[in-house]
N, C-alpha and C positions, 0 to 999 in steps of 0.2 A: 578630520573625520567627515565622511560624506553624510549628506542629509539622510539618506536611506540607512546607512550604518548607525547613525545617531538614533534614529527612530527605533530601529530594531533593538538597539541596546537599551533604550528607555522601556520598550515593551517587555523586554526580559526582566528588568527591574520591577516593573509594574506587576507582572505575573507573580514574582516572588513575594512582593509585599501584599498583594490583594488576597491571595489564598483561594478565594472562590473563583469560579469560572468568570473570566473577564470578557464582557460583550465587545465584539469588534466595533460596533457603532460608537460606543463610549470611547474606545481607544482611538478611533478615527477623529472624533471631535476634539480630543486633547491636542492633536497636531494639526487640526483643521485640514485634513486630507480626506479624500473620498473613501467610502467604505471598502471598495474593491482593492485599493492600494493597501489599506491597513490589513485586510484579510490576506493578501499576498505576502506581506511582511511576516505575519504570524506563520503562514505555511512554510516560508523559507526558514524561519527559526526552528520550526518543528522538524524539518528535513535535516538541518544541521545537527540537531541533537541526536536524531536517529542515526545519521551516518557516522557520528563519532562514538556511538554505542555508550552514551553517557548514562550515569545512574539516575539522572532526572530526565524525564521526557516531557514533551508538551502534547497534550491531547485536545482534540476538538470535540465539543459537546454542543450540538445545535447552534452553530455560529458563535460560540464562545470558546475561549482557550484557557487552559489551566495546566499548571505544573503537576506532574504525578511521578511516582517512582517507576523505574524500569521493572517490569513484571519478572524479569529473570533474577532480580534481587529479593524477591518476596520472602524466600526462606530465611535470609539473614535479617530482614526487617522483623519477621515474626519472632525470631530468637531474641532480638533486641527488645521488642515490645511485650513479650509475655511476662507475666500473665495478663491477659486482657479479658474483659467481660464481653461475651458474645451473645448476640440476640439472633435467633433464627426465625425465618418466616415459616409458619405452619403450612401443611399441605393445602388447607382450604384457602389461606391467604395467597399462596402461589397460584392456585386455580383461578381465583378472582382476578389477581393481577394479570395473569396471562389473557383472560377474557377481555379485560379492559385494554390491554396493550394491543391486541389484535383486532378488536371490534370497535375501538374508540372512534367517535364519541358514542357512549353506550349508557343506557339507563339501568337503574337497579333492577327493574322488572325484567329487562332483557337478560341480565346476568343471572337472576334467579331462575329464569326459564331455561337457560343453558345448563345450569348446575342441577336444577331440580330441587333446590333447597334455598331457603332465605339467606341472603348475603349481607344484610344491613350492618351487623356488627363487624364483619370482616372488612367491609368497605370503610367503616369508621376508623378501624385500626390502620388501614393503608393510608387514609387521609392524614391521620396523626403522624405517621412515619414520613409524610410528605412524598410518598411514592405515586399517589393519585390525587387528583383535585377536581372540583367542579369546573367544567369548561363551558357551561351554558345550560339552556333549557330546551327540551324537545318541543316540537310543535304539536305533539300528540295530546290526547285528553288529559287534563290536569297539569300539562306542561312539566313533566318530571325532569329532575336534574340529570344532566349528561355528565359522565365521568371520562377523564382521560389521564394519561400518564404525565409525569412532570420531569423537569430537568434532573431532579434528584434520582428518579428512576433510571434515566439514561446514565447518570454518573455512577450509581451503585452497581449497575449491571454491565458497565463498560461499553455502552453503545454510543456511537457518534451521533446518530439520529435514529428515528424509527425504521428507516430502511435497512438498518443492520439486524433487525429481528430475524431469526431463522424463519424460513418459508414453512408455513403450515396451511394445508388445503382446507381442513375441516376441524376447527377447534372444538366444536360441539362434540364430534365423534371421539376426539382424543380425550376430552374430559370424561365422557361416559365410559370409554374403554378403560381409562385409568381407574375409575371407581370400582370396576368389576375385576380388575387384575390384582396381582400380588402387590403389596405395598412397595413403592419404589425405594431405592437406596437413598437414605437421608443425605449422604454426601453429595448426591447429584441434584437434589432439589432444594437444599438450604442455601441461603445467601447470608453471609456473615456481615453484621454491622458492628464495627468497633465503636464502643462507647468511649467518649473522651472523659 
């Protein structure tokens, strides 16, 4: 077995055992190879799984890799796993999460200003769900906390990185327009989190 083949085989086993997204730097250190080579091996594995149309896929999340199921099999997985307890994000939580995702790093004051309503409790809930986190302090008066999204956000929403976010020119305008329009379809705004 070639060295490259052996490393790819080991990475496949590591992904299976690790469960959580596996950082490329950690995987590179295990074989004492450079980061770029390790990344290329993961990308090759990812392509092999995709080309074979396997039930398990490898997805990239912010320079980490993880096994996930093929989305085409979701119906069968749902049948197998029902009943499950589902938690949905509220409309206000989705608004705050969208503001943080598109404006990050952003302070609570800036979020409140965009929404026109206090967001402290909503932000606390998103922090508890690990979708957002404190990412630093502003240089403004009082040095308020800056918030940004987390790898959990990327994972739960199926984004590789923040560049995958849909293009929005004016998030403030969209938030204000939504609050004046008919309530949106809950199927389109809710994100399901399966509780283990």
